[in-house]
C-alpha positions as CSV (number, residue, x, y, z in Angstrom):
1,M,-13.8,29.0,-24.7
2,S,-12.3,26.4,-22.5
3,I,-9.5,24.7,-23.2
4,R,-10.5,20.9,-24.0
5,L,-8.0,18.9,-22.0
6,A,-7.2,15.0,-22.4
7,I,-5.4,13.0,-19.7
8,V,-3.0,10.7,-20.7
9,G,-2.5,7.8,-17.9
10,L,-5.6,7.6,-15.3
11,G,-3.6,6.2,-12.5
12,K,-3.1,7.1,-8.9
13,I,-1.8,10.8,-9.3
14,A,-4.6,11.2,-11.9
15,R,-7.1,10.2,-9.7
16,D,-5.6,11.9,-6.8
17,Q,-4.5,15.0,-7.9
18,H,-5.8,15.8,-11.2
19,L,-9.1,15.2,-11.8
20,G,-10.2,17.2,-9.1
21,A,-8.2,20.3,-10.0
22,I,-9.3,20.3,-13.1
23,A,-12.9,20.4,-12.0
24,A,-11.9,23.3,-10.0
25,T,-10.1,25.6,-12.2
26,A,-12.0,27.6,-14.6
27,G,-11.3,27.8,-18.3
28,I,-10.3,24.0,-19.0
29,E,-12.6,21.1,-19.2
30,L,-11.6,17.7,-19.2
31,V,-13.0,16.0,-22.5
32,A,-10.7,12.5,-23.0
33,I,-8.9,10.1,-21.3
34,A,-6.3,8.1,-22.9
35,S,-5.3,5.0,-20.7
36,R,-4.7,1.4,-21.2
37,N,-6.6,0.1,-18.1
38,A,-8.7,3.0,-16.8
39,A,-11.7,5.0,-17.9
40,L,-14.5,7.6,-16.5
41,D,-18.2,7.8,-16.7
42,G,-19.0,10.3,-19.4
43,I,-15.8,10.9,-20.9
44,A,-14.5,9.6,-24.0
45,S,-11.7,7.4,-23.8
46,F,-9.2,5.8,-25.9
47,N,-6.2,3.1,-25.3
48,D,-3.4,5.9,-25.7
49,I,-2.5,9.0,-26.8
50,D,-1.9,7.5,-30.6
51,E,-5.4,6.3,-31.0
52,L,-6.5,9.8,-29.5
53,L,-4.7,11.7,-31.9
54,A,-5.7,9.7,-35.0
55,S,-9.6,10.1,-33.7
56,N,-11.6,12.9,-34.9
57,M,-11.9,14.2,-31.2
58,E,-11.2,17.8,-30.7
59,V,-8.4,18.2,-28.1
60,D,-6.7,21.4,-27.3
61,A,-4.2,20.1,-24.7
62,V,-2.9,16.9,-22.9
63,S,-1.7,16.3,-19.7
64,L,1.0,13.4,-19.1
65,C,0.3,11.6,-15.9
66,T,2.0,8.5,-17.1
67,P,5.5,7.1,-16.0
68,P,8.6,8.9,-17.2
69,Q,9.8,6.2,-19.2
70,G,8.0,6.4,-22.5
71,R,6.6,10.0,-22.0
72,F,8.9,11.2,-24.6
73,A,7.1,9.5,-27.4
74,Q,4.0,10.8,-25.7
75,A,4.7,14.4,-25.6
76,R,6.6,14.5,-29.1
77,A,3.6,13.2,-30.5
78,A,1.2,15.4,-29.0
79,L,3.4,18.7,-29.8
80,L,3.7,17.4,-33.3
81,A,0.1,17.6,-33.6
82,G,-0.1,21.1,-32.4
83,K,-1.3,20.1,-28.8
84,H,-0.2,21.8,-25.5
85,V,1.4,19.9,-23.1
86,M,1.4,19.5,-19.7
87,L,3.9,17.4,-17.7
88,E,3.6,15.2,-14.4
89,K,6.7,15.7,-12.3
90,P,9.5,14.3,-13.2
91,P,9.2,15.6,-16.7
92,G,11.2,13.0,-18.2
93,A,13.7,9.9,-18.2
94,T,16.1,11.7,-19.2
95,L,17.8,15.5,-19.4
96,S,18.2,15.1,-23.4
97,E,14.2,14.1,-23.3
98,V,13.0,17.1,-21.9
99,Y,15.1,19.7,-23.8
100,A,14.4,18.3,-27.0
101,L,10.8,18.3,-26.1
102,E,11.0,22.6,-25.1
103,A,12.6,23.0,-28.0
104,L,10.0,21.1,-30.5
105,A,7.3,23.0,-28.2
106,R,9.0,26.4,-29.3
107,E,9.4,25.4,-32.8
108,K,5.5,24.4,-33.1
109,D,4.7,27.5,-30.8
110,V,2.6,25.6,-28.1
111,S,3.0,25.5,-24.6
112,L,4.8,22.8,-22.5
113,F,4.3,23.1,-19.0
114,S,7.1,21.1,-16.6
115,T,4.9,21.1,-13.5
116,W,6.6,21.1,-9.9
117,H,3.7,20.7,-7.6
118,S,5.7,21.0,-4.7
119,R,6.5,24.6,-5.6
120,E,2.8,25.6,-5.5
121,A,2.7,24.6,-1.5
122,A,1.9,27.5,0.5
123,A,5.0,28.2,2.1
124,V,7.1,28.1,-1.1
125,E,6.9,32.0,-2.3
126,P,6.6,33.6,1.3
127,A,10.1,31.4,2.1
128,R,11.8,32.5,-1.0
129,A,10.5,36.1,-0.4
130,L,12.1,36.2,3.2
131,L,15.1,34.6,2.4
132,T,16.3,37.2,-0.4
133,G,16.6,39.4,2.9
134,R,18.4,37.0,4.7
135,T,21.9,35.3,5.3
136,V,21.7,31.6,4.8
137,R,24.5,29.4,6.4
138,N,23.2,26.1,5.9
139,V,20.2,24.0,4.9
140,A,18.9,20.6,5.9
141,V,16.3,18.7,3.9
142,E,14.8,15.7,5.3
143,W,12.5,13.9,2.8
144,K,11.5,10.6,4.3
145,E,7.9,8.7,3.2
146,D,6.5,5.2,3.1
147,V,6.9,3.8,-0.5
148,R,4.4,1.4,-0.1
149,H,1.6,3.9,0.9
150,W,2.7,6.2,-2.1
151,H,3.0,3.8,-4.8
152,P,1.5,0.2,-4.1
153,G,2.4,-2.2,-6.7
154,Q,3.9,0.6,-9.1
155,A,7.0,-1.5,-10.5
156,W,7.8,1.4,-13.0
157,I,9.5,3.4,-10.1
158,W,12.1,0.6,-9.4
159,Q,13.1,0.2,-13.2
160,P,15.8,2.2,-15.0
161,G,14.0,6.0,-15.4
162,G,11.6,5.5,-12.6
163,L,14.2,7.5,-10.3
164,G,13.1,5.0,-7.1
165,V,13.4,7.5,-4.0
166,F,14.0,10.6,-5.9
167,D,10.4,10.4,-7.5
168,P,9.5,12.2,-4.0
169,G,12.9,13.5,-3.4
170,I,12.6,15.8,-6.4
171,N,10.1,17.1,-4.7
172,A,12.3,18.6,-2.3
173,L,15.0,19.6,-4.8
174,S,12.3,21.6,-6.7
175,I,11.5,23.8,-3.4
176,V,14.9,24.4,-2.4
177,T,15.8,25.3,-6.2
178,R,13.0,27.6,-5.6
179,I,13.6,29.4,-2.4
180,L,17.5,29.7,-1.9
181,P,18.9,33.3,-3.2
182,E,22.1,31.1,-4.8
183,A,22.3,27.9,-7.2
184,F,23.9,25.2,-5.9
185,H,25.9,21.8,-7.1
186,L,26.6,18.6,-5.8
187,V,29.5,17.7,-4.1
188,R,28.9,14.0,-2.8
189,S,25.9,11.4,-3.4
190,D,25.3,8.1,-1.5
191,L,22.7,5.9,-3.2
192,F,21.3,2.9,-1.5
193,F,19.7,0.2,-4.0
194,P,18.0,-3.0,-2.7
195,D,19.7,-6.0,-4.1
196,N,16.1,-6.7,-6.2
197,R,15.6,-3.5,-7.5
198,A,17.5,-1.1,-10.4
199,A,16.6,2.2,-8.4
200,P,17.4,3.5,-5.2
201,I,15.5,3.4,-1.8
202,A,17.5,5.9,-0.1
203,A,20.1,9.0,-0.8
204,A,22.2,10.9,1.0
205,L,23.5,14.1,-1.2
206,S,25.6,17.1,0.1
207,F,25.6,20.2,-2.2
208,E,27.5,23.7,-1.4
209,T,26.3,27.2,-3.2
210,A,28.8,29.2,-5.0
211,S,29.8,30.9,-1.9
212,G,30.3,27.5,0.0
213,V,27.0,27.3,2.0
214,P,26.4,23.5,2.7
215,V,23.0,21.8,1.7
216,E,22.2,18.6,3.0
217,A,19.5,16.4,1.7
218,E,18.6,13.1,3.0
219,F,15.8,10.8,1.0
220,D,14.2,7.7,2.2
221,W,11.7,5.5,1.5
222,R,11.5,3.4,4.2
223,Q,9.4,5.5,6.8
224,T,6.8,4.2,8.4
225,G,4.5,6.0,10.6
226,P,4.0,9.7,10.3
227,Q,6.1,11.1,7.0
228,T,8.7,13.4,7.0
229,W,9.0,16.4,4.4
230,D,11.2,19.1,6.0
231,I,13.3,21.8,4.9
232,R,15.4,23.9,7.6
233,I,17.1,26.9,6.8
234,D,19.7,28.1,9.2
235,T,20.3,31.8,8.6
236,A,22.1,34.5,10.6
237,E,18.9,36.3,11.2
238,G,17.1,33.2,12.5
239,P,15.5,29.7,11.5
240,V,13.6,29.5,8.8
241,V,11.5,26.0,8.5
242,L,9.3,24.4,6.0
243,T,7.2,21.4,6.9
244,H,4.3,19.0,5.9
245,G,6.2,19.5,1.9
246,G,6.0,23.2,2.0
247,S,2.8,23.9,3.3
248,R,3.8,25.4,6.6
249,L,6.3,27.9,7.3
250,T,8.0,28.6,10.7
251,V,10.1,32.0,11.3
252,D,12.2,32.2,14.0
253,G,10.3,30.0,15.7
254,E,7.2,31.3,15.4
255,P,4.5,30.0,12.6
256,R,3.7,31.9,9.7
257,I,1.3,30.2,7.2
258,V,-0.4,26.8,7.7
259,E,-2.7,25.9,4.8
260,E,-4.2,23.1,3.2
261,D,-3.3,21.6,-0.7
262,Q,-3.9,23.8,-3.3
263,E,-1.1,22.7,-5.4
264,Y,-2.5,21.1,-8.4
265,R,-5.2,24.0,-8.5
266,N,-2.6,26.6,-9.0
267,L,-0.9,24.4,-11.9
268,Y,-3.9,24.0,-13.8
269,R,-4.5,28.0,-13.3
270,H,-1.0,28.5,-14.5
271,F,-1.6,26.1,-17.5
272,V,-4.5,28.1,-18.3
273,S,-2.8,31.2,-18.6
274,L,0.4,29.2,-20.3
275,V,-1.9,28.1,-23.1
276,G,-3.7,31.4,-23.4
277,D,-0.2,32.7,-24.5
278,S,1.4,29.8,-26.1
279,R,4.2,30.3,-23.5
280,V,6.6,27.6,-22.4
281,D,7.5,27.2,-18.9
282,A,10.2,24.3,-18.5
283,D,12.4,24.5,-15.7
284,F,14.3,21.3,-15.6
285,T,17.0,22.4,-12.3
286,P,15.3,19.6,-10.2
287,L,15.9,17.0,-13.0
288,V,19.7,18.1,-13.2
289,H,20.2,17.8,-9.5
290,V,18.9,14.2,-9.9
291,A,21.2,13.4,-13.0
292,D,24.4,14.8,-11.2
293,A,23.3,12.1,-8.0
294,F,23.2,9.5,-10.4
295,M,26.3,10.5,-12.0
296,L,28.5,11.1,-8.6
297,G,26.7,8.4,-6.9
298,R,28.5,5.7,-4.6
299,R,26.4,2.7,-4.9
300,T,25.9,0.7,-1.7
301,A,23.6,-2.5,-1.4
302,V,20.9,-2.6,1.4
303,E,18.3,-5.4,2.0
304,A,15.9,-6.9,-0.3
305,F,12.8,-5.0,-0.6
306,E,9.5,-6.0,-1.5
307,D,6.2,-4.2,-1.9
């Protein structure tokens, strides 16, 4: 029998990515929507997750596509009701929240899946396998996009807990934490805040691995024209480059992988597998790095920003 799924929060990311991926994934069926301002024809609709859970609707799992602020209460309610939970990235507004959710999921013997869609890009696993046999000398991350295009009118991203430019930047961190053979830690964080926003619009981060390999990351939400989602790894054996958000791989100057987006389909296939065994997949490492960036961040004011 297919997993009966409810989406909580029918916003841009749910419409752009989740709906199509669910429809294309065997073993899971969308049966309900819980959203204050949106609905789908032919699908049961509720104002919020509390109304959904209080109804007689038979739901096995929920996919939370709401902003990270307030998501803890939604996920906790679902877990307490015995539902499996899938978390859109970032998994929560704070580390203490997400670790508490992981503990609760294990206690209730239900699945919790902290998703990192960029790790499902086509070049990520091949790059990870390749780098295990190479000597990494330095890493440079450039992740720049136009916030007006990707988050039009979404005020939550500028509020505390919304992460600002780390909303896309955490995608880069999710890839780098997956592909590098060594863990790394933050040594410097420069954050750039518009004077009318509570979250940064740009960030320059410096990390080091345990053996001293430098990892530099530049995130910026003011990009116009072509968007930039690149990770360049200099190795003793030659350059390894991931572009287009991790979907394309070039090794020693030669293209290896160029594939279309299958990220969310991969996520839902994995979620189906997790639910089948009530397993937990909760890697919060990218969020740890973001929290460190705020902890060590040196704040610089920039010009006011208007959507």
